[in-house]
N, CA, C and O atoms as a DFTB+ gen file, in Angstrom:
660 C
 N C O
     1  1     -43.754      45.741     -28.167
     2  2     -43.155      46.235     -27.205
     3  2     -42.921      47.623     -27.990
     4  3     -42.826      47.727     -29.213
     5  1     -42.835      48.821     -26.913
     6  2     -41.970      50.146     -27.329
     7  2     -42.136      51.087     -26.687
     8  3     -43.201      51.324     -26.117
     9  1     -41.301      51.692     -26.650
    10  2     -41.046      53.312     -26.174
    11  2     -41.303      54.463     -26.234
    12  3     -40.625      55.050     -27.078
    13  1     -42.268      55.302     -25.497
    14  2     -43.288      56.162     -26.270
    15  2     -43.099      57.273     -25.638
    16  3     -42.858      57.336     -24.433
    17  1     -43.215      58.452     -26.574
    18  2     -43.112      60.252     -26.094
    19  2     -43.833      60.880     -26.157
    20  3     -44.388      60.516     -27.195
    21  1     -44.537      61.958     -25.674
    22  2     -45.485      63.015     -26.614
    23  2     -45.538      64.282     -26.017
    24  3     -46.075      64.501     -24.931
    25  1     -44.768      65.438     -26.994
    26  2     -44.386      66.500     -26.532
    27  2     -46.148      67.082     -26.832
    28  3     -46.774      67.223     -27.883
    29  1     -46.475      67.281     -25.589
    30  2     -47.542      68.632     -25.704
    31  2     -47.275      69.759     -26.103
    32  3     -46.260      70.223     -25.584
    33  1     -47.851      70.491     -26.926
    34  2     -47.119      72.020     -28.018
    35  2     -48.284      72.857     -27.235
    36  3     -49.496      72.649     -27.278
    37  1     -47.378      74.144     -26.302
    38  2     -48.064      75.452     -26.683
    39  2     -49.421      75.414     -27.270
    40  3     -49.806      74.447     -27.927
    41  1     -50.265      76.620     -27.004
    42  2     -51.398      77.326     -28.016
    43  2     -50.238      77.940     -28.863
    44  3     -49.145      78.274     -28.405
    45  1     -50.816      78.086     -30.768
    46  2     -50.013      78.581     -31.063
    47  2     -49.044      77.809     -31.903
    48  3     -48.095      78.544     -32.175
    49  1     -48.973      77.173     -32.178
    50  2     -48.305      76.492     -32.503
    51  2     -49.021      75.375     -33.615
    52  3     -49.649      74.497     -33.022
    53  1     -49.035      75.268     -34.947
    54  2     -49.680      74.121     -35.523
    55  2     -48.459      73.011     -36.013
    56  3     -47.235      72.896     -36.079
    57  1     -49.709      72.304     -36.298
    58  2     -49.158      71.297     -36.988
    59  2     -48.468      71.111     -38.019
    60  3     -47.606      70.267     -38.264
    61  1     -49.225      72.618     -39.106
    62  2     -47.869      72.541     -39.948
    63  2     -46.463      72.753     -39.917
    64  3     -45.599      72.466     -40.745
    65  1     -46.333      73.817     -37.796
    66  2     -44.761      74.132     -38.001
    67  2     -44.384      73.142     -37.342
    68  3     -43.171      72.961     -37.234
    69  1     -45.650      71.890     -36.488
    70  2     -44.416      70.647     -36.035
    71  2     -44.247      70.040     -36.855
    72  3     -43.082      69.660     -36.744
    73  1     -44.905      69.412     -38.192
    74  2     -44.101      68.729     -39.159
    75  2     -42.671      68.999     -40.240
    76  3     -41.770      68.361     -40.786
    77  1     -43.240      70.538     -40.085
    78  2     -42.115      71.172     -41.221
    79  2     -40.533      71.361     -39.620
    80  3     -39.311      71.265     -39.736
    81  1     -41.295      71.605     -38.519
    82  2     -39.384      71.401     -37.867
    83  2     -39.835      69.217     -37.680
    84  3     -40.089      68.750     -36.569
    85  1     -39.832      68.986     -38.009
    86  2     -39.841      67.419     -37.518
    87  2     -38.719      67.251     -39.476
    88  3     -37.538      66.928     -39.597
    89  1     -39.498      67.537     -40.358
    90  2     -39.147      67.647     -41.663
    91  2     -36.777      67.966     -41.347
    92  3     -35.747      67.351     -41.620
    93  1     -37.142      69.176     -40.711
    94  2     -35.606      69.745     -40.728
    95  2     -34.887      68.577     -40.216
    96  3     -33.937      68.069     -40.812
    97  1     -35.608      67.933     -38.497
    98  2     -34.661      66.864     -38.170
    99  2     -34.157      65.878     -38.730
   100  3     -33.158      65.185     -38.537
   101  1     -35.356      65.910     -39.787
   102  2     -34.095      64.481     -40.063
   103  2     -35.699      63.752     -40.845
   104  3     -35.724      63.704     -42.074
   105  1     -36.904      63.245     -40.067
   106  2     -37.650      62.541     -40.804
   107  2     -38.638      63.203     -42.272
   108  3     -38.974      64.331     -42.633
   109  1     -38.865      61.618     -42.875
   110  2     -40.093      61.895     -43.867
   111  2     -41.751      61.100     -43.860
   112  3     -42.373      60.143     -43.398
   113  1     -41.867      62.230     -44.687
   114  2     -43.813      61.935     -44.588
   115  2     -43.983      60.792     -45.036
   116  3     -43.630      60.480     -46.173
   117  1     -44.756      59.704     -43.917
   118  2     -45.092      58.346     -44.558
   119  2     -46.836      58.453     -44.875
   120  3     -47.562      57.507     -45.182
   121  1     -47.159      59.601     -44.732
   122  2     -49.271      59.406     -45.026
   123  2     -50.013      59.603     -43.512
   124  3     -49.286      59.947     -42.581
   125  1     -50.560      59.520     -43.418
   126  2     -51.539      59.695     -41.943
   127  2     -51.904      58.245     -41.659
   128  3     -51.693      57.126     -42.127
   129  1     -52.614      58.873     -40.574
   130  2     -53.205      57.234     -40.285
   131  2     -55.370      57.263     -40.754
   132  3     -56.372      56.870     -40.157
   133  1     -55.185      57.756     -41.712
   134  2     -56.707      57.450     -43.121
   135  2     -57.179      56.099     -42.363
   136  3     -58.159      56.041     -41.620
   137  1     -56.230      54.916     -42.706
   138  2     -56.503      53.377     -42.359
   139  2     -57.247      53.074     -41.230
   140  3     -58.085      52.181     -41.105
   141  1     -56.783      54.090     -40.220
   142  2     -57.504      54.019     -38.980
   143  2     -58.391      54.984     -38.469
   144  3     -58.543      55.325     -37.296
   145  1     -59.059      55.458     -39.667
   146  2     -60.088      56.664     -39.650
   147  2     -59.820      57.575     -38.531
   148  3     -60.369      57.630     -37.431
   149  1     -58.449      58.589     -39.245
   150  2     -57.759      59.544     -38.396
   151  2     -57.185      60.312     -39.781
   152  3     -55.999      60.417     -40.094
   153  1     -57.718      60.545     -40.122
   154  2     -56.903      61.403     -41.151
   155  2     -56.083      62.826     -41.122
   156  3     -55.270      63.342     -41.890
   157  1     -56.558      63.137     -40.126
   158  2     -56.112      64.561     -38.706
   159  2     -54.573      64.187     -38.019
   160  3     -53.937      64.998     -37.346
   161  1     -54.183      63.006     -38.282
   162  2     -52.907      62.117     -37.621
   163  2     -51.509      62.625     -39.012
   164  3     -51.468      61.784     -39.910
   165  1     -50.657      63.623     -39.169
   166  2     -49.613      63.776     -39.945
   167  2     -48.710      62.306     -39.617
   168  3     -48.670      62.220     -38.390
   169  1     -48.035      61.222     -40.190
   170  2     -48.035      60.437     -39.735
   171  2     -46.273      60.474     -40.300
   172  3     -46.152      60.784     -41.485
   173  1     -45.146      60.222     -39.638
   174  2     -43.590      60.687     -40.369
   175  2     -42.530      59.546     -39.980
   176  3     -43.409      58.686     -40.031
   177  1     -41.780      59.060     -39.753
   178  2     -40.785      58.242     -39.540
   179  2     -38.904      58.879     -39.905
   180  3     -38.430      59.546     -40.824
   181  1     -38.445      58.394     -38.949
   182  2     -36.819      58.209     -39.417
   183  2     -36.583      57.141     -39.495
   184  3     -37.244      56.330     -38.845
   185  1     -35.199      56.602     -40.602
   186  2     -34.468      55.732     -40.196
   187  2     -33.459      56.374     -41.207
   188  3     -33.714      56.891     -42.294
   189  1     -32.075      56.194     -40.493
   190  2     -31.079      56.231     -41.186
   191  2     -30.069      54.909     -41.477
   192  3     -29.367      54.191     -40.766
   193  1     -30.297      54.966     -42.512
   194  2     -29.256      53.496     -42.928
   195  2     -27.754      53.700     -43.217
   196  3     -27.129      52.698     -43.565
   197  1     -27.094      54.876     -43.116
   198  2     -25.726      55.001     -43.212
   199  2     -24.863      53.955     -41.874
   200  3     -25.437      53.743     -40.806
   201  1     -24.008      53.617     -42.052
   202  2     -23.523      52.667     -40.867
   203  2     -24.234      51.867     -40.415
   204  3     -24.033      51.354     -39.314
   205  1     -25.288      51.570     -41.221
   206  2     -26.129      50.219     -40.045
   207  2     -26.841      51.082     -38.825
   208  3     -27.266      50.468     -37.846
   209  1     -26.961      52.533     -38.907
   210  2     -27.071      52.548     -37.339
   211  2     -28.678      52.857     -36.540
   212  3     -28.996      52.808     -35.352
   213  1     -29.767      53.304     -38.237
   214  2     -30.673      52.033     -37.322
   215  2     -31.610      50.950     -37.241
   216  3     -32.420      50.884     -38.165
   217  1     -31.649      50.436     -36.701
   218  2     -32.712      49.028     -37.053
   219  2     -34.063      48.625     -36.899
   220  3     -34.690      47.579     -37.065
   221  1     -34.384      50.099     -36.428
   222  2     -36.322      50.468     -36.894
   223  2     -36.445      51.343     -36.742
   224  3     -35.748      51.975     -35.947
   225  1     -37.825      52.072     -37.727
   226  2     -37.669      53.322     -37.997
   227  2     -38.135      53.742     -36.777
   228  3     -38.788      52.865     -36.212
   229  1     -37.973      55.349     -35.829
   230  2     -38.761      56.105     -35.447
   231  2     -39.547      57.050     -35.756
   232  3     -39.229      58.178     -36.135
   233  1     -41.070      56.422     -35.534
   234  2     -41.867      56.385     -35.644
   235  2     -42.385      57.693     -35.077
   236  3     -42.245      57.668     -33.854
   237  1     -42.922      58.811     -35.493
   238  2     -43.839      60.184     -35.482
   239  2     -45.151      60.864     -35.830
   240  3     -45.453      60.993     -37.016
   241  1     -45.714      61.176     -35.147
   242  2     -46.986      61.328     -35.629
   243  2     -47.520      62.513     -34.973
   244  3     -47.242      62.715     -33.791
   245  1     -48.302      63.364     -35.665
   246  2     -48.796      65.342     -35.140
   247  2     -49.912      65.171     -34.968
   248  3     -50.279      64.443     -35.891
   249  1     -50.896      65.438     -34.206
   250  2     -52.208      65.465     -34.555
   251  2     -52.569      66.754     -32.968
   252  3     -51.776      67.204     -32.140
   253  1     -54.108      66.978     -33.132
   254  2     -54.809      67.319     -32.631
   255  2     -55.295      66.881     -30.933
   256  3     -56.290      66.184     -30.732
   257  1     -54.573      67.321     -29.999
   258  2     -55.160      67.155     -28.746
   259  2     -56.784      67.275     -28.347
   260  3     -57.169      68.441     -28.253
   261  1     -57.746      66.287     -28.109
   262  2     -58.880      66.009     -27.949
   263  2     -59.581      67.013     -26.622
   264  3     -60.799      67.176     -26.541
   265  1     -58.623      67.615     -25.660
   266  2     -58.692      67.769     -24.648
   267  2     -58.947      69.288     -24.375
   268  3     -59.724      69.849     -23.602
   269  1     -57.980      69.789     -25.317
   270  2     -57.794      71.540     -25.363
   271  2     -57.189      71.784     -26.044
   272  3     -56.311      72.584     -25.721
   273  1     -57.223      71.167     -27.771
   274  2     -56.982      71.132     -28.831
   275  2     -55.381      71.863     -28.947
   276  3     -55.232      72.761     -29.775
   277  1     -54.370      71.490     -28.198
   278  2     -53.028      72.000     -28.412
   279  2     -52.342      71.188     -29.811
   280  3     -52.688      70.009     -29.746
   281  1     -51.794      71.350     -30.598
   282  2     -50.903      70.488     -31.439
   283  2     -49.968      69.036     -30.557
   284  3     -49.117      69.145     -29.674
   285  1     -50.280      68.304     -30.921
   286  2     -49.340      66.989     -29.852
   287  2     -47.918      66.382     -30.560
   288  3     -48.136      66.441     -31.770
   289  1     -46.990      66.002     -30.410
   290  2     -45.508      65.529     -31.111
   291  2     -45.900      63.755     -30.350
   292  3     -45.901      63.407     -29.169
   293  1     -46.131      63.134     -31.340
   294  2     -45.990      61.722     -30.494
   295  2     -45.053      61.184     -31.038
   296  3     -44.960      61.505     -32.223
   297  1     -43.817      60.044     -30.460
   298  2     -42.574      59.405     -31.000
   299  2     -42.410      58.320     -30.246
   300  3     -42.522      58.260     -29.021
   301  1     -42.096      57.310     -31.117
   302  2     -42.224      55.429     -30.665
   303  2     -40.855      55.063     -31.735
   304  3     -40.532      55.263     -32.906
   305  1     -40.225      54.297     -30.311
   306  2     -39.035      52.993     -31.302
   307  2     -40.051      52.078     -30.615
   308  3     -41.090      52.222     -29.972
   309  1     -39.252      51.032     -31.056
   310  2     -39.686      50.040     -30.779
   311  2     -38.910      48.840     -30.343
   312  3     -37.913      48.677     -31.047
   313  1     -39.049      48.018     -29.474
   314  2     -37.910      47.876     -28.604
   315  2     -36.727      47.387     -29.675
   316  3     -35.787      48.182     -29.656
   317  1     -36.559      46.404     -30.498
   318  2     -35.917      46.450     -31.265
   319  2     -34.488      47.573     -32.172
   320  3     -33.732      47.616     -33.142
   321  1     -34.993      48.396     -30.765
   322  2     -33.904      49.657     -31.644
   323  2     -32.859      49.632     -31.555
   324  3     -32.430      48.767     -30.791
   325  1     -32.109      50.293     -32.068
   326  2     -30.642      50.814     -31.875
   327  2     -30.756      52.407     -31.156
   328  3     -31.468      53.406     -31.053
   329  1     -29.065      51.590     -30.639
   330  2     -28.850      52.943     -29.985
   331  2     -28.581      54.220     -30.445
   332  3     -28.194      55.176     -29.772
   333  1     -28.864      54.167     -31.924
   334  2     -28.982      55.866     -32.625
   335  2     -30.105      56.342     -32.347
   336  3     -30.259      57.449     -31.831
   337  1     -31.727      54.958     -32.896
   338  2     -32.490      54.730     -33.083
   339  2     -32.867      55.783     -31.952
   340  3     -32.759      57.001     -32.097
   341  1     -33.410      55.023     -30.589
   342  2     -33.179      55.350     -29.416
   343  2     -32.495      57.452     -29.060
   344  3     -33.058      58.329     -28.405
   345  1     -31.574      57.490     -29.596
   346  2     -30.655      58.787     -28.918
   347  2     -31.739      59.458     -30.038
   348  3     -32.374      60.429     -29.626
   349  1     -32.043      58.915     -31.701
   350  2     -32.788      60.199     -32.067
   351  2     -34.289      60.603     -31.580
   352  3     -34.893      61.615     -31.938
   353  1     -34.798      59.528     -30.625
   354  2     -36.349      60.002     -30.043
   355  2     -36.015      60.486     -28.806
   356  3     -37.023      60.845     -28.198
   357  1     -34.562      60.702     -27.935
   358  2     -35.066      61.625     -27.006
   359  2     -33.998      62.695     -27.575
   360  3     -33.608      63.451     -26.685
   361  1     -33.348      62.977     -29.034
   362  2     -32.824      64.133     -29.145
   363  2     -34.385      65.173     -29.973
   364  3     -34.663      66.371     -29.940
   365  1     -35.074      63.955     -30.638
   366  2     -36.250      64.467     -30.852
   367  2     -37.384      65.721     -29.627
   368  3     -37.830      66.836     -29.897
   369  1     -37.465      65.205     -28.809
   370  2     -38.101      65.001     -27.644
   371  2     -37.740      66.542     -27.121
   372  3     -38.352      67.600     -26.975
   373  1     -36.221      65.983     -26.901
   374  2     -35.592      67.737     -26.425
   375  2     -35.548      68.776     -27.343
   376  3     -35.837      69.877     -26.876
   377  1     -35.150      68.708     -28.998
   378  2     -35.319      69.985     -29.408
   379  2     -36.648      70.040     -29.633
   380  3     -36.852      71.212     -29.951
   381  1     -38.157      69.171     -29.663
   382  2     -39.243      69.876     -29.636
   383  2     -39.161      70.748     -28.168
   384  3     -38.092      71.342     -28.030
   385  1     -39.663      70.830     -27.596
   386  2     -39.096      71.366     -25.870
   387  2     -38.499      72.655     -26.248
   388  3     -38.976      73.777     -26.075
   389  1     -37.624      72.395     -26.673
   390  2     -36.707      73.800     -27.304
   391  2     -36.982      74.401     -28.385
   392  3     -35.976      74.975     -28.803
   393  1     -37.937      74.554     -29.087
   394  2     -38.537      75.053     -29.977
   395  2     -39.177      75.637     -29.928
   396  3     -39.077      76.800     -30.319
   397  1     -40.322      75.054     -29.345
   398  2     -41.784      74.620     -29.165
   399  2     -41.755      75.535     -27.720
   400  3     -41.966      76.747     -27.683
   401  1     -41.540      74.942     -26.906
   402  2     -41.919      74.614     -25.348
   403  2     -42.715      73.578     -25.126
   404  3     -42.691      72.628     -25.908
   405  1     -43.843      73.591     -23.642
   406  2     -44.440      72.694     -23.555
   407  2     -43.769      72.103     -22.820
   408  3     -42.661      72.342     -22.338
   409  1     -44.841      70.842     -22.666
   410  2     -44.545      70.085     -21.719
   411  2     -44.139      67.988     -22.137
   412  3     -44.984      67.093     -22.144
   413  1     -43.521      67.927     -22.251
   414  2     -43.183      66.438     -22.459
   415  2     -43.083      65.158     -21.548
   416  3     -42.518      65.251     -20.459
   417  1     -43.689      63.810     -22.027
   418  2     -44.491      62.992     -21.172
   419  2     -44.099      61.584     -21.816
   420  3     -44.164      61.347     -23.022
   421  1     -43.688      60.694     -20.844
   422  2     -42.618      59.237     -21.576
   423  2     -43.126      58.324     -20.855
   424  3     -42.951      58.489     -19.648
   425  1     -43.883      57.117     -21.262
   426  2     -44.880      56.177     -20.901
   427  2     -43.991      55.548     -19.322
   428  3     -43.214      54.630     -19.585
   429  1     -44.040      55.914     -17.916
   430  2     -43.041      55.176     -17.069
   431  2     -42.418      56.455     -16.791
   432  3     -41.487      56.255     -16.010
   433  1     -42.555      58.028     -17.174
   434  2     -41.911      58.694     -16.221
   435  2     -41.901      60.750     -16.651
   436  3     -42.842      61.540     -16.727
   437  1     -40.466      60.945     -16.829
   438  2     -41.168      62.246     -16.717
   439  2     -41.014      63.326     -18.052
   440  3     -41.463      64.472     -18.031
   441  1     -40.400      62.809     -19.033
   442  2     -40.192      62.949     -20.210
   443  2     -38.519      63.089     -20.753
   444  3     -37.876      63.222     -21.795
   445  1     -38.373      62.990     -19.644
   446  2     -36.096      63.905     -19.588
   447  2     -35.457      62.733     -20.917
   448  3     -34.461      63.118     -21.531
   449  1     -36.058      61.381     -21.284
   450  2     -35.347      60.608     -21.875
   451  2     -35.264      59.304     -21.754
   452  3     -35.528      58.606     -20.775
   453  1     -34.829      58.964     -22.948
   454  2     -34.505      57.364     -22.148
   455  2     -33.199      56.922     -22.077
   456  3     -32.712      57.365     -23.117
   457  1     -32.200      56.230     -21.402
   458  2     -31.362      55.686     -21.425
   459  2     -30.715      54.915     -22.903
   460  3     -31.125      53.757     -22.969
   461  1     -29.842      55.285     -24.039
   462  2     -29.838      54.173     -25.028
   463  2     -28.740      53.356     -24.770
   464  3     -28.480      52.683     -25.767
   465  1     -28.097      53.172     -23.967
   466  2     -27.346      52.235     -23.556
   467  2     -26.162      52.799     -24.643
   468  3     -26.041      53.912     -25.155
   469  1     -25.429      51.698     -24.765
   470  2     -24.271      51.647     -25.407
   471  2     -24.469      51.256     -27.349
   472  3     -25.326      50.491     -27.790
   473  1     -23.618      51.883     -28.058
   474  2     -23.648      52.289     -29.185
   475  2     -22.940      50.886     -29.359
   476  3     -22.107      50.432     -28.574
   477  1     -23.430      50.225     -30.590
   478  2     -22.719      48.747     -31.445
   479  2     -22.108      49.382     -32.837
   480  3     -22.790      50.048     -33.617
   481  1     -20.851      49.101     -33.006
   482  2     -20.193      49.738     -33.908
   483  2     -20.392      48.981     -35.655
   484  3     -20.446      47.766     -35.847
   485  1     -20.489      50.229     -36.954
   486  2     -20.924      49.712     -37.255
   487  2     -20.557      47.785     -38.062
   488  3     -21.424      47.035     -38.512
   489  1     -19.780      47.641     -38.022
   490  2     -20.135      45.999     -37.968
   491  2     -20.430      45.511     -37.643
   492  3     -20.510      44.612     -38.480
   493  1     -20.894      45.139     -36.654
   494  2     -21.761      44.037     -35.877
   495  2     -22.708      44.792     -36.060
   496  3     -23.224      44.316     -37.071
   497  1     -23.166      45.466     -35.833
   498  2     -25.048      46.241     -36.643
   499  2     -25.290      45.600     -37.910
   500  3     -26.250      44.927     -38.284
   501  1     -23.936      46.036     -38.657
   502  2     -24.285      45.550     -40.043
   503  2     -24.681      43.635     -40.222
   504  3     -25.415      43.148     -41.082
   505  1     -23.944      42.894     -39.145
   506  2     -24.036      41.089     -38.726
   507  2     -25.455      41.401     -38.417
   508  3     -26.305      40.843     -39.110
   509  1     -25.778      42.094     -37.612
   510  2     -27.605      41.996     -36.810
   511  2     -28.222      41.667     -38.068
   512  3     -28.822      40.649     -38.414
   513  1     -27.942      42.790     -38.717
   514  2     -29.391      43.660     -39.314
   515  2     -28.644      41.996     -40.603
   516  3     -29.108      40.873     -40.402
   517  1     -28.274      42.070     -40.991
   518  2     -28.242      40.875     -41.733
   519  2     -28.512      39.377     -41.393
   520  3     -28.777      38.560     -42.275
   521  1     -28.429      39.037     -39.989
   522  2     -28.915      38.044     -39.156
   523  2     -30.679      38.069     -39.173
   524  3     -31.472      37.131     -39.260
   525  1     -30.948      39.782     -39.031
   526  2     -32.198      39.256     -38.591
   527  2     -33.381      39.586     -40.401
   528  3     -34.528      39.254     -40.699
   529  1     -32.555      40.173     -40.961
   530  2     -32.967      40.039     -42.555
   531  2     -32.758      38.208     -43.139
   532  3     -33.329      37.797     -44.149
   533  1     -32.317      37.779     -42.716
   534  2     -31.947      36.416     -43.179
   535  2     -33.068      34.970     -42.456
   536  3     -33.479      33.873     -42.834
   537  1     -33.164      35.801     -41.311
   538  2     -34.161      35.700     -40.116
   539  2     -35.327      35.235     -40.813
   540  3     -35.795      34.098     -40.764
   541  1     -35.882      36.516     -41.662
   542  2     -37.103      36.780     -42.311
   543  2     -37.119      36.121     -43.394
   544  3     -37.929      35.250     -43.711
   545  1     -36.381      36.449     -43.889
   546  2     -36.261      35.084     -45.285
   547  2     -36.719      34.018     -45.596
   548  3     -37.623      33.740     -46.383
   549  1     -35.887      33.201     -44.773
   550  2     -35.832      31.353     -43.399
   551  2     -37.564      31.840     -43.297
   552  3     -37.869      31.907     -44.488
   553  1     -38.543      32.124     -42.667
   554  2     -39.045      32.860     -41.967
   555  2     -40.903      32.161     -43.418
   556  3     -41.612      31.155     -43.447
   557  1     -40.820      33.578     -44.334
   558  2     -40.821      33.731     -45.643
   559  2     -41.006      31.977     -46.025
   560  3     -42.017      31.511     -46.549
   561  1     -40.234      31.468     -45.773
   562  2     -39.773      30.088     -47.024
   563  2     -40.557      28.883     -45.820
   564  3     -41.164      27.883     -46.203
   565  1     -40.373      29.252     -44.391
   566  2     -41.081      28.144     -44.591
   567  2     -42.220      28.174     -44.201
   568  3     -42.632      27.095     -43.777
   569  1     -43.408      29.611     -44.160
   570  2     -44.495      29.722     -44.484
   571  2     -44.816      29.227     -45.807
   572  3     -45.741      28.423     -45.920
   573  1     -44.188      29.596     -46.783
   574  2     -44.429      28.897     -47.803
   575  2     -44.493      27.899     -48.402
   576  3     -45.376      27.575     -49.196
   577  1     -43.179      27.057     -47.953
   578  2     -43.556      25.175     -47.975
   579  2     -44.664      24.863     -47.119
   580  3     -45.480      24.081     -47.606
   581  1     -45.003      25.497     -45.384
   582  2     -46.028      24.843     -45.058
   583  2     -47.329      24.790     -45.593
   584  3     -48.037      23.790     -45.473
   585  1     -47.766      26.062     -46.318
   586  2     -48.669      26.334     -46.742
   587  2     -48.957      25.618     -48.122
   588  3     -50.026      25.739     -48.720
   589  1     -47.691      24.719     -48.647
   590  2     -48.374      24.144     -50.288
   591  2     -48.262      22.762     -49.746
   592  3     -48.660      21.777     -50.369
   593  1     -47.613      22.707     -48.362
   594  2     -48.259      21.180     -47.919
   595  2     -49.467      20.798     -47.568
   596  3     -49.756      19.614     -47.396
   597  1     -50.193      21.658     -47.446
   598  2     -51.295      21.476     -47.072
   599  2     -52.596      21.595     -48.206
   600  3     -53.799      21.355     -48.096
   601  1     -51.781      22.065     -49.300
   602  2     -53.096      22.176     -50.524
   603  2     -52.300      21.831     -51.588
   604  3     -51.804      22.923     -51.865
   605  1     -51.830      21.011     -52.398
   606  2     -51.119      21.097     -53.701
   607  2     -51.953      22.413     -54.709
   608  3     -53.087      22.331     -55.181
   609  1     -51.027      23.538     -54.832
   610  2     -51.784      24.418     -55.647
   611  2     -51.635      23.873     -57.464
   612  3     -50.727      23.222     -57.980
   613  1     -53.160      24.555     -58.227
   614  2     -52.754      23.763     -59.516
   615  2     -51.479      25.251     -60.687
   616  3     -50.896      25.016     -61.745
   617  1     -51.492      26.181     -60.135
   618  2     -50.093      26.784     -60.864
   619  2     -49.097      26.872     -59.381
   620  3     -49.505      27.436     -58.366
   621  1     -47.777      26.222     -59.483
   622  2     -47.033      26.543     -58.207
   623  2     -46.462      27.809     -58.167
   624  3     -46.042      28.328     -57.133
   625  1     -46.431      28.472     -59.602
   626  2     -45.293      30.048     -59.347
   627  2     -46.686      30.911     -59.144
   628  3     -46.323      32.073     -58.959
   629  1     -47.764      30.854     -59.111
   630  2     -48.736      31.636     -58.308
   631  2     -48.467      31.689     -57.455
   632  3     -47.865      32.752     -57.303
   633  1     -48.535      30.850     -56.135
   634  2     -48.245      31.441     -54.781
   635  2     -46.875      31.404     -54.031
   636  3     -46.563      31.279     -52.847
   637  1     -46.099      31.583     -55.341
   638  2     -44.567      32.039     -54.915
   639  2     -44.749      33.879     -54.922
   640  3     -44.416      34.727     -54.095
   641  1     -45.531      33.987     -56.456
   642  2     -45.566      35.524     -57.100
   643  2     -46.458      35.934     -55.461
   644  3     -45.851      36.666     -54.679
   645  1     -47.868      35.414     -55.066
   646  2     -48.331      35.538     -53.595
   647  2     -47.622      36.313     -52.408
   648  3     -47.783      37.398     -51.850
   649  1     -46.558      34.986     -52.264
   650  2     -45.470      35.294     -50.788
   651  2     -44.337      36.129     -51.244
   652  3     -43.822      36.774     -50.331
   653  1     -43.640      36.341     -52.803
   654  2     -42.380      37.370     -53.110
   655  2     -42.983      37.993     -54.210
   656  3     -42.518      37.617     -55.286
   657  1     -43.818      38.777     -54.268
   658  2     -44.475      39.773     -55.798
   659  2     -42.670      40.558     -55.919
   660  3     -42.410      41.376     -56.801
């Protein structure tokens, strides 16, 4: 599950302009959607590590709308996002509208933004992230042990290197 918004920019705005503006907001290029057959869509993400503010990346994609040929900017935060991730998504939508104009649409609403809820203090946020990573590592160990119990490999270290390079 996720929260998604789309800014439809007016004619005359290019993908390059939108990408450069996203980078000014703090986003970093991650590539394109070429693996999905859409090499013309630019993929950009935002993650703020200081004070454990981000829990998930804010995903941003820039492409050309097939209906009218205008540039669109699509943002997405996953359900496990932090207050600051949500705040960044709202800020992105607001700044794109202020800079370029156009319209914004969010799933289930009018594009005015989501309520990010209360902020979590950095210490609590750091604890949350530590437990999340610990849980993920326990899952990896469990998968390894489960795979090992079904078929003993000839080279036991080879399987470890597959799961954890």
